[in-house]
N, C-alpha and C positions, 0 to 999 in steps of 0.2 A: 504494500500500500504506500502510495506517495502522498505526503502531507504538506500543508500549505503554510502553517503559521507557527512561529516559535512561541515558547512559553517559559516564563521565569518560574523556576521550581523552588524558590526559597522557602515556600510554605512547607515543604517537606521536612524542613529541619525542626518543625514544631510537631511533636508526636503526642496526641492526646491518649491517655490510658483510660480504658474502660473500667467500670467498677469491679469486674470479675478478675482483674489483674492482667488482662491482655491489652496490648495496644490495638487501637481501632484503625483498620486500614481503609475503611469505606470512603472517607473523604479523598484519600490519595488515589484509590481506584477510580473514583468519580472524576478526579482531575485528569487522570490519564485517558480514560475512555472517551470522555466528551470532548476534550481538546483534540485528541487524535482524530476522532470522527469529524470534527469541525474543519480539520486540515485536509480532509478528503471529502468535499461536498457530495460527490457521487455516491460514495459509500454511506455517508451520513443520511442522504435521501433514502437509500435502500433500507437503512436501519430504522427509519421513521424519526430521525433527528433533524429538525428543520431550521432552527435558529441558534446562533451562538454569538455572544458579545456584539450584538447589533447587526450581524450579517445574516441575510436570508439565504441560507445555503442552497435552497432549491433552485435558485437562479444563477448558480455558479457552476463552472466546470473545474475539474482538478487542474492544478497549476503545476506544470512540469518544468518551469523556467529554472535557470541556474540559481537565481535568488531564492525561489521557493524551495528548491532541493537543499540549499544551504540552511534554510530555516528548519527544515525537517531534521537535518543532522544535528543542529544545535538543540532542538527540542529533545531528541532522544538522548543526547549526551548529557544535557543539563538534568533531565528527569532521572536518568540512570545515576548520576552523581548524587543527587539528593535522596533517591529511593534506597540506595544501598546503605544509607545511614540508619535505616530502620532495623532494629534488632529482630531478625526473623524468629528467633526462639521465643520472643515475647508476643508472638502473634497466635491467634486461635488456629486450629487445624484448617478451617475453611479459608482464613486469610493467608495462611502459609501457601495454600494451593494457588490462590490468586497472585500472591507475591511472585512465586516461581513462574507463573504464566506470563506476567508482565515483563519480567526480566528476560525470558526467552524471546518474547516478541520484540523487545528493544534490540537484542543481539541480532535477531534475524533481519530486522529493518536496517540496521547499520551495515550488516553484511551485504545486503542488496544495494544500499546507497553508495557504499565506499568501495566494494570489491566486485560484485557481480555486475552491477550497473546495467540492468536490462533495458532501462530507458534509452540507452545509447545503441541498442542492437535489436530490439524486438518491437516492430511496428504494431503488432497486435495489441499491445498495451494501450496505445492511443485509440485504436479503433474500437476495442471492446469497452473501454471507459466511456467513450462518447456514446456508444450504443446504449449502455446502461443508463447514462444520464438522460436519455430521451425516453427509453422504454419504461423506466420506473414510474415517472409521473403520468405517463400515458396509461399504464396497465393497473396501477393501484389507486383506489379511490380514498386516499387519506385526507383529502380536502375537496372543496367544491371544484367542479370541472373547470370553470373559468380560471381559477387560481392556478390549477395544475397546467393548463395549456398556456397561460401567460408565462409560467416558469419555463416551459418548453421553448417558447418563442425567445425568451431572454437567452437561453442556452444556445439556440441556433445562431443568434447574433454574435456569439462569442467564438463560433467555429473558425472563422478566418484567422484570428489571433492564435487560437489553440493549435492550428495546423502549422503556423509559422514556427512555433516552439518545437513541434514534433520534427519538422525538417531540420531545425538547428541542432537538435539533440542527436538524431540518428546518424551515426558515422558509418555503420555497415550493418549487414543483416544476413543470416543464413537464407538461402534461396527459398526454402520451405516457409519460413516465417514471413517472408515478404509476400509470397504467393497467397498464403492463408489470410494475411492482412488485407490484401486486395479483394479477396472473395468476401470476407466479412464486411469490408467497407461497402461493397455492393449491397450487402444486406442493410447497412445503415441508410443508404440512399433509398432503397425500396421501402424501408420503414418510414422515412420522412415523406416520401412521395405517395405512399399508399395509405396504410391504416391510420397514421397520425393525422395526415391531411384530411382524410375522410371523416375522422372523428372530431375535428376542430369545430367548436361552436361558431355559428355564423358571424356573431359580432366581432370575433377575433380572426376571422378567416383572411381578411386583407393583410393584417399584420403578419399572420402566419405565412401566407404565400410569399410575401416580400422577404422574410427572413429565410424561408426554406429555399427560395430560388438562389440566394447567395450561397447558402450552406451547401446545396447540392453541387453548384458550380465548383466550389472549393474542394469538395470531397472527390469529385471526378478528377480535378487537377492533381490532387494528392495521390490518387491511384496512378496517374500517369507518371508523377515524380517517383513513386515507389518503384515502378517498373523500369523506367528509363534512367533515372539518376542514381537511386540507391541500389537498384538491381545489380549493376556490375560490381558493387562493393560488397562482395560476399564474405561471410565468416562462418566459423564452425558452430553448429548448434549444440555440440557436447559441452556440458558444464565443466568436465575435467575432474580428475581424482581429487586434487587439492580443495577446490571450491566445494565439491560434493561432500567431502569429509567434514567440512565446516558447517554446511547447511543441514546435513542429515540428522545430527543429534538435536538440533533446535526444532526441526519439524516433527520428528518422532517422539522425542522427549521420554523415552522409555528404557534407556540404557543400551539399546542395540547399536551395533556398528554395521557398516555396509557389508563387510565380509561375513559376519555372523549371520545376518539376516539372509544373505545369499545362500549360505550353506544350508540353513534351515529350509529355505524355499526349495532348493534342489532336492533335498531329502523328502520333503512333503510331496513333491511332484511324483516321485517314484511310488510313494505309499498310495496316493490317490489313484494312479493308473492301475495299481494292483487291485484296489477295491472295485474299480470299474470292470475289470476283467472277471471278477467274481460275480458281479451282477449280470453281466452279459452272458456268461456261461458259453455254451456251444455256439450261440449266435455270433459271438465276437463283438468287440467294442465298436469297431467302425461300422459294422453292419447294423447294429442296434441304433447307433447315433444317426445313421443314414435313414433308417426307418422313422425315427422320431422327427428328423428334419423335414421329411416329406409332408408331415401333417402341420400345416401352418395356415394362418388366416390369409384371405385374399388381400391384395394390396389395398383395396378400397375399404376393407374391414379392420385395418391395422389399429386405428384409434378406438373404434367401438369395442374391439376385443380387449384392449387395455382398460377401458372404462368398466367393462363387465368383470374383468379380473379384479379390479380395485374393489368393486362392490362385494365380490366373493371373499376376498381376503379380509375385508373389514368385518364381515359377518362372522368369519371363523375366529378372528381375534376376540370379538365380543362374546361369542358363544362359549369359547374355551376359557375366557377370563384370564388371558395370558398377561395382561397388564391393565392398568386403569385407563380406559379410553373414553375421552369426552366426546363432545359434538365434533363431527368431522365435516360439517357442511362447507367449511372454507377451503377444502381441497378440490382442485380442479385439474383435469388433464388438458393441457394445451400444447400447441406446437412450440418447439424450441425456437426462440427468436433467431432470425436468420443470421444476425451478426455474431451469434454464438455457435454456429454450426461447426466451426473449426475444431473446437475443443470438446463440444458435445455432439459428436457424430451420431450417437444412438439416443441419448436422452439424459436427463438430469433432474435435479430437484431445486426449486427456488422457494425458500421458506417465507412465511409471513414476516414482515418487519418486526424485529425484536421489540420495538417501542410501539408497534401497532399490531399486536398479535391477533386481533380480530379480523384483520384483512386477509385477502386470498393467499393461500399457499399453492404453488404450481408444480405439478408433476409434468416436466417437459418431455415430450416425445418428438424426436426429430423425424420429420416426414421423409419419405423416399422421394428424391427429386424426380420431377416429371420427365426430364430428358434422359434418365438412365436407360440403357439398353436392357433387354429382358434378362440377360445373364446376370447382370449386377443386381437387379431387383430380386431375382430368385435366390441369389447368394445371401442377400440381406434377410429375406424371409425365412430361409433355411436356418440361419443362425438364431433369429428371433421367431422361432416356430411357436406352436401353441404352448409348449412347456417353457420355452425360453422367454417369451413375452410375459408369462405369468411370474416368472422369477424376477424379471426386471421390475415389474410392478411392485412386488414384495420389497425389493431392495430400495427402490427410489421412494416408495410411498408408504405402504402398509404391510408390516409394522416397522419399516425401515426409516429412511430419513425424515419423512413427514412426522412420524411419532416422536422421533428423537428431538426434532426442533420444537414441536409443540410442548414437550416437557421442558425444554431449555427456556422457552418463553415464559415459564412460570417461576423460574429461579428468583429468589429474593436474597438481599436487597437489589434494587434495580441496577446499580453500577456493576454488581457481580453478574447479573443476568446479561448485561450488554457485553461485558468482558468475555464471558464464557461462550457467548453466541458468535460474536464477531471475530474473536481471536481464538476460537475453540480448537482443540487438539485434533489434527487430521486423522490419526489412527483411531481415536475414539469414534469420530463421526463415521468414517468409512467402515471401521471394524464393526460398529453396531449394525449397520445395514447388512453386512455379510452374516454376522452372527444371527440376526433376526430371521434371515432367510433359512438358515440351517435349523434354527429352533422351530420354525413353523413346520418344517418337514418332519422333525422329530416328534412333533405333537400330532402327526397324522393328517396333515393337510392333503387333500385329494386322495384320501384313503390309502396312503402309503404307496402311491403309484411308483412302480420301478422306473417308468419312463421319466417321471419328474425327478426322481432321485438321481438317475443317470445324467440328466441334463444339468442338475445342480452340481454334480461332481465335475462335469465338463466345465462349468463356470468356475468351479474351484480351481481347476487347472489354469483357467484364464487368469484368475486372481494371482495364482502363484507365478505364472508367466509374467504378469505385470511387474512383480518385484524383481524377477531375474532380468527382465528387459532393462529396467531403469538403471540398475547397478551396472550391468555389463555394457549397455550402450554409452552411458555417460562417463564411465571410469575405466573400461577395459577394451574400448575400441571394437565392440561387437559390430559386425557388418550387417547390412540390410538382409543379405542372404541368410546369415545365421539367425537373425531375428525371425524371419519368415519361416524358417525350418522349425524353430522352437514352437511357433504358433500353429502352423499348418500340420506338422507331422507329430510333434511331441504332445501337443495339447488340443488337437482335433478341431481347430477353429476353421470357419469358412474364410475364403480368400478376402471377401469384402470386409469382414470383421478384422482380420489380421492387418490388412492394408490401413484401415482407419486407426487401429491401435498403434501401429508403427508411427504414423503421423503424430498421434497424441503424445507418444513417448518422446518425440523430438521437440514438441512444443512446450513440454513441461519438464520438471526435474523434481525428484524426491516427493512426488505426489502419488505415483503409481504403487510404490511399496506400502503406502499407508493402509491399504485394504488388508493385505496379508498380515502386517504387523499388528493392526488393531484386532482383527478376527482372532488371531492366535492368542493375544493377551486376554481378550474377553472370555474365550473358551477356558483358558487356564484359571482365570479369576472365578468363573462359575464353579469349576471343579473343586477349587479350594473352599468356596463358600458352602457348597453342598455337604461338606464334611462337618459343618457346624451344627449344633443342636437347633432344631426348630426351623430348618431351612424351608422356605416357601418360594416357588418360582415366580409367582406374580409379585410378591413383595420384593424379591431380588431385582426384578426388572424395574419396578417403580423406583427403587432406591438408586440404582445405577443411572437411570434416566433423569431422576430428580436432581442429581448432583450437577449435571451439565457436562459439557465437553472438555473434561480435564484429561491429561495423560492417564492411562489405565492404572499405573502404580499409585498415582495420587487418588484416584477413585477408590482403590482398595484401602488405602490408609484411612479415608473418610468413612468407608463402610465399617471399619473396625473400631471407630471412635465411639464411645458411649454416647447415647442420644443427648443426654444433658450437656455434655461438653460440646458436641457438634453444633448445638443450637446457639452457642455463645458467639 
């Protein structure tokens, strides 16, 4: 995240002690989360945070100028300097977890700003930030329509200046990042020229059309600049072993090293393949997977099938009382915004804003492009067949990410809620979605269907391959050919899925291992908790979800704290 405004942290030197003998971290957490959000107006808007120190954040874009980046550096360094004066051992267990989360976020942000410097090499940062700046006020009804569209107009008016900064910052780019940025930028143009224009109130239409015309012209020129000017200045997409080793522990925050996680993943791959062979029996794994793949929804029924799956899984969770599930009326299945197709080639989840939890949460499903040839369409549908699409729905929505974020939006006090939602631990978030899928099958979803279990194990292989790909691609010079072999031959993926995953692995770093790391940690955590007297599965799920997205070791420490102490 790139932030815009510096903050004097002298207040951190005054540390109020609470009556129970603990220092109270709430004011400092509040200072961090709200100032940090204010420095990234696009992220603040998505979180439901709209005003700060006289600024109306909804009318601003993120500032990537050198002056703004220097203010970010100063903010993090000053905050870090003051924050470390707080004696961690005098904090409550809950505050200790928040303290650690904040320090890791500061380190990660400074690593990005001072060392990795993606803003100099990755044009998708600018494209996706702008797309979110426009899509959030268009799609979420957090205020009156006129006010939200006025904010969109003001942001469109800032596009020319925004793109000048982007051109100034970008010194080179991997060919893939450049190409994806251009594709996603076409999505931004389509968003401005289509849905947002069509939804604009009549009284603002003239002002919108004027701002949109200039913005579209500038975005088209930016795409031309990306292709013709930045295009020849190519660079390597690999993060490299040194940078990867520094980023990895800050993202995972569970004590893992890249080499240890890689070894565990490669061992788990062998174990899962053996389990699949047992299930397939004489039919054989590939033959059984091929039979399963042939049973898929028609292209035109892709979305309606996902919606039916969502209703089915929701009923199952309620009937079995697997966790405390409230009203789910705010969850909708919608198309993935076009400007996010590069990283979300299959689908994703977009939670309700942490400060507006009553608003819509979106299960994104990426449509199959209309211009795809028949073989590509079939490859996609074979991967996301009847069983595969059901598992995707479980992972992204019910009881996966949707449930996890709904619980996260209830965490108190509010600064802690914002911290653990916006800066939540990736392995916890992705690990819960994988764990929840496995748990649903363990509880008998779809009558213990061997086809569903086999498809899940295939997706487990994909999760394992994600971790292997990320470590080997970014640190061990794994080739495209080796990556495709791992996916197509060793983990039974369809070509369309493997091709999209290879692109995603090159667009990101230290994100793909979070699924395996988090799932493994949560499975082990539950196994240890089951050995304790009075274990109850629903209570365990409610407690884990109620804590919020902390690293799993921190979650376990809080689970084992007496309730009276935990409440302090």
